[in-house]
N, C-alpha and C positions, 0 to 999 in steps of 0.2 A: 353635633348637627350634621346630617348627611347632605351631600351635594350630588347632583347629577351632571353629566357631561353634555353640553350643547353641541349639536352638529358635529359628530365624530366623522373621521375620514372613512374610506372604504374598509380598512382593516377593523376599525372600531365598530362599524355597522355589522361586519361579519361576526365579530366577537359577540355583539349583542344578540344576533340571531342564534348563534350556537349556544349562548348562555340560556336564552329563553326556551329553546327547543333542544335542550341538552339530551333528553331521552332519545329523540330521533337521531341526534348526531352520533351518540354512542352506538345505537342500533345500526346506523349506516356504516360505521367502521367495522362492527362485527360482521355485517353482511358482506362488506368488501373482502374481509379475510376469508370467509367461507367460500365466496365466489372464486377468489384467487386459488384456494386449495383445490376446488373442483377443476378449474382450468389447468392447473399444474399437473394434477393427477391424470387428466385426459390427454394433454398435449405437451407435457414437460419434456425437455431435452436433457442432454448430458454435456459436461464440459469438454472442450477441445481447444488446443492451442497449437498454432503453427509458429515456431520461433525462427523460421527461416527468413532471410532478407529477400523480398520480392525482386525478381530480375537478376539475382546474383548467380554466380557460377555454381554454387552449391545447390541453389534452388532448382536450377535447370537439371542438375544431376539427379536430384530427388524426384523430379517430375518424370524423368525417363525411367527411373527405377519403379515408380508406382505404375507407370503405363506398361512397361515391358516385362517386369518381373513381379506379377501379382502375388506369387508365393512369398515374396520378401516384405510384403506390406504389413504383415502382422508383427506385433511386438514380440520380443524374445526374452528368455530368461537364461542367464549364463550359469552353467553348472561347472564348478572348478573343484577338482579332486586332487589331493596331494597324498601320495603314499611313500613313506620313508623307504620301503624296500623296492619301489618302482611300480608303475601302474600297469606293466605288462605281465606281471606274475599271475599265476592262475587264481590265487586268492583275490588279488586286486581286480582282475577282470570279472570275477564272479560278483564281487561287491558292487562294481560299477554297473554291471548288467542289471542287478536287482534294483539298484537305486534309480537308474534311468527308466526301467520298466514301471516302477511305482509312480515316478513323477509323470511319466507319459500317460498314465491313467487318470490324471487329475483333470477337472473341468477346464475348458478353454485351451488345453494343450493339443495342438494339431499334429505336430510331428516332432521327432527327436533325432538329432544328428548322431551318427555312430562315430565317436571320437577315434576309434581304431582304424577306420577307413577314410576319415576326412584328413586331407593333407594339412600338416601343421598343427593338428589338434593335440599332439603329444609334445611336451617340451623336449629340447635337445638332451637334457640329462635323464629323460625317461621317468621322472618321478612325479610329474604333474600333467594333467590333461584338462582340456576345456571342451565342453559339449554345449550345444544350443538347443533349448526347447522353443519351438516356434508356436506362437499362440494364434488363435483364430480371431483376435481383435487387435486393432491398431491403436486404440486409445486405452491406456493403462487403467483409467478410472472405470472401465467397463468390467474389470475383473474384481469380484467381491474380495474384500480384505480377508475374509475367512478362508477363501481358497488359497490366497497367497500365504497365509499363516500355516495352512496345512502343508504346503511345500516346505516351509521352514522346519516344521516338525519332522518331516521325512528326512531332510538333510541332517538334522540333529540326531535322529535315531540311527542314521547310517554312520555317523562319525564315531570313531573310537581311537584308541591309542595307535599312532602310526598311520592312521587313515583319516584324513581331514577333508570334510566336504563343506563348501560355501556356495551360496547362491547370489547372483547379481542381477540387476535389471530394475526397471522402474516400478513394476508391481511389487517386487520384494522391498524396495525402498519405501514405498507407500505403507506397506504392512508394518515395517519397523519404526516408522515415524509415529504411528499411533495417534490418539486423540488426547489433547491436553486440556480441553475445555476452556480455550482462551476467552470465549464470550462470557462464560460464567465467572471466570477470574476477574475480567474487566468490570462486569456488573457488580460483583461483590465489593471491589475496591471503590467503585463509584458510590455505592450505597453508604459506605463508611465515611467518605469525604462529604457527601451531602448531609449526613447526620451531624457531622462536626460543624458544617457550615451553617445549617439552619437551626440545629438544636431541637428539631421537631420531626417526629416520624412522618406526619402527614405532609409537611412541606417538602421533606426529603423524598417522599414517595411519589410526588407528582411528576418530577422529571423522569424518574425511572419508569413510571407507568406509561407516560407518553412515548418514551424511547422504545420500550419493549413492544408497544402496540405498533409503532411504525416499523420496527424491525420484523415483527411477525408478518406484516403485509408485504414488505419489500422483499424479504427472503423467499417468500412463497412465489411472488411474481418473478423473481430471478429464475426459478426453475422453468417457468413458462418462457421467459425471455431468451434463455440459451437454446431454445428450440429453433430460434431464428438468427441468433448472433453467436459466433464462435468466441468463447471466453475461457481463459485458463482457470483451473480449479482453485487457485489461490485468490482469485478475484472476489469470491464470495466471502472469504475471511476479511479482506480489505474493506469490502462494502459493509459488512456487519460491524466492524470496528468503527468505521466512519459514521454509520447510522447511530450506533450507541453513543459515540463521543459527542457528535454535534447535536444529537437529539437532547441529550442531557444538558449540554452547555446552553442551548437556546432556551430551554424551559427554565433552567437555573436563572438565567438573566431575567426572564419574565416573572418568575416567582418572586425574585428579589424586588423587582419594580412594583409588582402587585402589593407586596407588603408595605412598600413605601407609600403607595397611594392610600392604602387602608390607614396607615399611620397619619396621613395628611387629612383624614376625615371623610373620605369617600365611602359609600356603601359598597357591598360586594359586587353588584352588577356594574356600577359606575367605575369601580376600580378595575374590573375586568376589561371594560371598554377602553379605559385610559391606558392600561398596560399594553394592549394590542395596538393602540394608536400611537404609542411611543416606542417601547422596546420591541414591539412586533415589527415595526418598520426596519429596525436595525437587524432583526433576525432574517427578514426577507433579503435585504441587501447582502448580509453575510453569506447566506446560503447561495445567492446568485454568484458571488465571487468564487465559491467552491465549484459550482457547476461550470463556470467559465474556465477555471483552471483545469478541470478534468476534460473539457472539450479540447484543450490544447493538445491532448494525447492523440487526437485525430490527425494532427500535422505530422506525426511520426510515420504514417503510412504502413503501420504494422497491424495485422488483424487482431492479434492477441491484446495489443494495447487498446485498440478501439473497443474490444469486448470488455476489458477491465474497466474502461471509462464509462461505458454504457451501464454496466451493472452497478457501479458506484454512484453514478448520477441518479439512477432509479432510486437507490436507497436515500440519497440526499433529498430528492423531491418528495418522497413519501413522508420523510421526517418533517420537512417544512410544512407539508399539508397538515400533519398531525399537530404541529405546534400552533397553527393559527385556527384550527377547528376543534380538535379533540381537547386541547388544553383548556380553552374557555368553557367548553361543555363540562369538563371535570370540575372546574372552579364553581360551576353552578351547584354541584353536589358538595364540594369540599371547601369552598371559599370561606364559609363561616367557621370552619374547623381547622384552618391552615396552620394554626399554632398549637393544635392539640397533640397529646402524647409527647410531652416535652421531655428532653433528657437533662440530667443534672450537669449542664455545662456552664462554664464561666460566662457571666453576663458582661456586656460591654458598658461603657459609660453613656451618659445622656447625649442625645443628638437632637438637632433642631431641624424641623421640616418647615420650610418657608412657603410663601404663597407660590402657587404654580406647581407645588408638589416636589420641588427639587430639594435635595439633601444638603444641609449645611454641614460640611465635613468637620470631623474632629478626630482626636486620637492619633494613633501611630501613622496612619496613612496621610493625614494632614501634615504631620511632622516630616514625613518622607518627602512629600510634595514640595514643601517649602525648602527642604535641604537641597533638592535638585535645582530649585529656582536659584538659590544662592550660589551654587557651584556648578552651573550649567556646562561650562567649558571643560572642567575636570571630569564631569560625569560622561560627557560625550566622548572625550578622548579615551577614557578608561574602557568604555563599552566597545568602541571600535577596535582598540588594540586587543582586547580579550577575544573578540570574535575572530580576528585575523589569526591570532595564535592558535586557537582551537581548529581553525580551518586548514592550517598549514599541512597536516599529514596527508590531505587529499592530493597534494602535488605528487606524491609517490605511489598513488593507488595503481593497482594492476587489474586491468579489465579481463573478463573471461567468464565462463560458466563453471560453477562448482560441479564436481562429479563425485562418484563414490569414494574417491581418494580423500575427500573432505568430510566424509561421514565419521561418526564416532567409531573409535577403534574396536569396540565390542560388537559392532553390527556385522551381519553376514555379508552385506554388500561391500563393506570396507575390507573384510577378510578376503573375499573373492578378488577384489581389486589388487590387494597387496600380493596375494599368491600368484596371480597372473603376471604382475609386473616382475616379480622375482624370477619366475620360471621362463617367461617368454620375452622379457624386456619391457621397459617402461612404455614404449610406443604401442604395445599390444592392447592397451586400454583405450587407445584413441586412433584406430586405423583409419586411413583415408580410403574412401570408396571412389574409384575412378570409373566413370561411365562414358562410353563412346557409342555414337551412331556409326555403324559400319558402312563403308562405301558400297558394299554388296552383301546380300544375306550370307552369313556364316564366314565372311572374309576376315578372319582374325589375323591373317598375315599382315594386314595393314597396321596392326598395333605393335608388331614386333620391334620396329625402330624406337617407338615410344617406350616400350617396356625395357628395352636394352639401355636407353638413355637414363631412364629413371633408376635402374639398378645401379648405375655408375654414379649417381648423384650423391653428394655428401649428405649425410643425415638419414639415408634410407637403409633400413635393416633388412627388409625382405619385400619381394613382389610375388604375388600369387598368380597362377595361370588364369587367363580370362574365362569367364562363364558366359555363354551365349544365351540370349532370351529365346523363348519358344518360337517366336517369329523369325529369329535369325537376324534381326535388324540391329540389335544392340548387344554390346558386351560390357561386362563389369569385371574389374579385378581390384584387388586390395593391395595397398602400399602401407607397410608398417614402418613408421619412423623409428629412429634410434631413441628419440626423446618422448616424454610424456605429453598428454594432450594440453596441459597448462604451461608447458615450457615455451619460452619465447622462441627457441630454436625451431620448434615445430611450426610456429607461425611463419618463420622465415622460410622454412622448407615449402610450405604451401604457396607462398608468393613466388619462390624460385621456380617451382613446377609450372605455375600458371604463366608467369611472365617470360621465362627463358627456355626451360627444358622442353615443355610440351609444344610450344609454337615451332621451335626449330626441328623437333623430332617428327612432327606430323605434317610438315610442309610437303606438299605434293602427293600425300598418301590418300587424301580424301577423307581421312578420319578426323573427327574433332572430339577431343577428350575433355571432360568436365571433372573437376575435383570436388567431391562431395563427402558426405559423412558428417558425424556429429561435430568433430573438431573443426572442419572447414566451415560448417554452418555457423558455429560459434564465432569464428573470425569474421565472417561476412556480416553477421548480425551486429556485431560490435561496431564495425566500420559504418554500416548503414545508419545506426542510431546516432553515432558521433556526427555524421554528416547532416542529419536532420535536427539535431538538438537546438541549433540557433533558431530554427523556425518555432519550436515549442516555446523557448524562453521569450523570444521577441513577441510572439502572438499573445501569450498569457500575460506578460507584463503590460503590453499596450492595452489590451482589453480591460484588465483590472484597473489601470490608471484612468481610463475613460469612465469606468463605472464610479470610481471615487470622485472624479471631477464633477460628475453629475450629482452624486450623493451629497458632497460637502461644498460644492461650488468653490473649489480652491485648487490651484495648481500646486502649491507647496505641499499640501497634504498628500496629493497623489504621487508626486515625485519622491517625497520622503518615504512614503509607505513602500514604494517599489524598491528603493535602495536598501531600506532596513530589512525587507523580506529577503532580498538577495543575500545579504550578509548572514541572516539567520539560517538560510538553506545551506550556504557555504560552510558554516560552522558544523551543521549536522553532517555534511559530507565528510568533514575532517574527523569527526568521531567515528563514523562508519569505517573509514580507511584505517584508523588506529586499531579498531577492534579486529579487522580482517588481517592484520599483521600477525595475529596469533600469539602475541606476547602476553604480558600481564593483563592488559585490557581485554584481549580476546578470551582468555581463560575465565574471566569474570562472567561471561555470558555463554560459555561452552564451546568456544572456537579455539582449539589447541594447536592448529597448524595454519600456516599462511594460506589464505584463501582468496581467489580472485573475486572481483565484484562484477556481477552481470550488468552490462551497460544499461539495460532497461530499468534497473532498480533506481539509480539516481534520477532518471527521467520521471519515473512514477513518483518518487519522493518529491521532486520539484513541483509537479502538478498538484499533489495533495497538500504539501506544506505551504505552498504559496497561497492556496485558497484558505487554509486554516489560519495562517498568519493574518490574512486580511480580515478574518472574523474578529480577532482580538483588536485589530486596528479600528474596525467599525464600532465595536463595543465602546472602546476608549474615546475615540474622537467624536462620536455622536454625542456623548455627554459633555465633552468640551465645547462642542458647537452649540449645544443647548445653553450652556452658561454664557458663551460668547454673545449669542443673540440677545440674551437677557441683560447682560452687564456692559458689553463692548469693552471689556477689560481682558486682554490676552492672558496676562499672568494669572489672574483670578480664574479664568476659564480652564487653564491647564491644571491649576491646583485643585479646583473643584472636580474636574473631570477625572483626574487620577485618584483623588481621595474617594470619590463616589463609586468608582468601578474597580479599584485595586483589589478588594477582597473578592469581588465577583470573578474577575479575570484570573486571579490566583486559584480560586476554587475550580473554575472551569478548566484551567490548564492542568491542575492536579488530576482531575478526572480523565482528561484526554491522555496525559502521561501514563496513568494507570491502565487505561484501556489498551494503548499501543504496547506498553511494557508486557502485557499478557502474551504478546507474540514471542517474546524472548525465549521462554522455555521450549519452544517448538524445536523438534529435531530437524525440520526443514531449514536449511541454511538461509534460503531466500527469505522466508517469513521471519526468521530470527533477525536478519540484517534489517529488514523493513521495520521491525519493532524497535530495534536499537536506534535507527535513524529518526523515526517519527517521534519516539518518546523524548529523545535528547533535543530534537529541534523544537518541540512544543515547550519544553522546559526552558530552553535558551530564549525563545521568543517571548515567553510570558514574563521572564525575569530581566535579562540584560536588555532586550530590545524594547519591550512594551513599558517596563517600569523604570528604565534608565535612559536609553537612547532617545526614544520618542519625546518624552517631556523635555529633556535637556535641549534637543534640537529645536523644538517648538518655542521654548523660552528664548533661544538665541534669535530665531526668525522674527519674533515679535508679531506685529499686526500683519506682516506679510503672509502669515499662516492662512489668512482668510481672504486673500486677494485673488480676484479673477478679472482678467481684462474685460473691459466693457463690451468689446465686440464679441467676445466669446460668451459673456453672460447673456447676451440676447438670444443665443442659440441653445444654451443649456437649460433644460426644464427644471422647475422647482420641485424636488422630491420631498423636501421637508423631512429628511430621515430622522430628525430628532422629534418629529411630531409637533403638536401645538399644546404643550403641557399647560400653558397659561389659560386655556379654555376650560380646564377641568376644575379650577378653583378660582376664587375671587383674587384679583390681581394684587390686592392689598392685605390679604389675610395671611397671617403666619401663626403657627401653633406649636407650642412647646409640648413634646410628647414624653412619655415615660421611657426609660432606657430599654424596656424589655422588647417591644415589638420590632423597632427598627434596627436596634443594635444587632439583634440576632438575624435580622434579614440580610445584613451585609457582613456578618462575622465569619 
């Protein structure tokens, strides 16, 4: 006998509308995609990222360079040539001339330096030279990969026995990274997991269909968005993975609940309304926590972080919209066929659906829930100790920006880096650019005391003569350190120059010298991020706790969630640090040398992971609260909540792990590290934290889990995140169902 739902909430009414007018809803989404494509084609922008620290010494140096030396604004390609017989022989000169002439004819190459007339371009032993190709673009993504690949072909054709040519630079690195199809890998893995979870092609296809639809719209809108917001090129990969992951997770939760409602006796439309009015609320709260976490990146005061946050938030919002509109519309077409095209998978045992549509747990998850209840103290201590042990390697992490020296050994950029380091010294790969506003036009004499003092400073290998800007107001000269750009002694040199050497040498000269360049920018950016990190952590944790207090009307749930999520993130940091050491763990993911960790990566990981961890918290605790409100038995609520969502959270986490793990094969070290960190954190959170720590702590807290001070309760609104499941079925009706529908809905 079918039942209909009386007086659904706003989400239920929206679901009913989308279900009844499913054709119009689908057409609206297709129209939105076509409109987004048209706008992106007409007004789309390109990616750009400024990694400098606002207001820093290196930022001021870069501003002066951009203003006074416009010819230096373009990106560059380094051409490094090594000749066993020397680069000054007639044969070598002819080969170098032909090589540079051919490279100079390529698109976007504006000028080519002559290494034979440029001071310091030939190594002291005369066997290696370095030339610069200056491009007419400052953003590497503006150079088509095909053009960069042609440069690599020219270099390869010029190389022969005893005459080695290698190219370096960002456009070359982009070409060598290639495309690995991370999105396709993630979707394929998600499809397999969904098929194993539901045992039905139709049920597995619904989450994929909704996620892909949301991804198509959000990725197209991103092209339009970056015309107004600066964002790094890797932000689209992050947003895509987030969109795929949470889109599938959210619809996975709702498909599972839909099948439960159908097993409880509701017809297709009523089950759709009930699903959105219960699980749909959890989805909106979970998505809101992700948005709040990403908004925390604005506290960092860095343009590229704001851009990455905006691009990711756009993806999350579009996926949330698809989950509450497109999904019920698709159920209007596929709801009666949700268990069609079954796979020959193992069937579960019988389960009981009671009045109100809640699941009476059975099987392995019920056994696990009761085991945690009996050994709550041991479970809690085991979980905490395990997380702290995994987090320990982060105490020895080394911050910095990876460079070509961290690329794969077979790449041209790595060969160019190593050739230059051997021939010109390690510091040649990370020279410092010192920029000074002159007291009078062309008055470079004011810089002589500073240059003399720098030359005598320990750790300095060479100082080049100053070059004066066309206006004569500014001069720039290069300082080459003895040590490489990732060496701690190079950082000490930068601080020594800024704090002691330059202030003393320029006193009374009227010249003010700023230390810039890629190495100095990296140092300043790391310091700036470390200074602002407490703002991010404090803001995200506080806002997330407030949201959970409102959602669950509980102080304990909010505080526990914050502490557990911090432990989960710390453990992920520890795994990242272990991998970056370049030992056995690093070699597993393609990192064979010790590599520094860019300071923005743990910041980004914190924002993303804290939000995703809250998703699983919301999924789990919302079912616990539903049982608590029905039974007022804390232990039963925890057992039923864990048993009822264990399979869903496990499947959702497995999908998210697979999606983020698709980053790991990337040749880009930053994307690789993000993939390692995200995948490991989701795995840890869904296993140790959500399945072990959370239930054990909640068993120990008892009824305090659901306590809210009376004075605070008067101010906190009633969200009813668990919905009102009792309104969808008779309060006293229970139904014994066959094993097939519901067991597979949660298997």
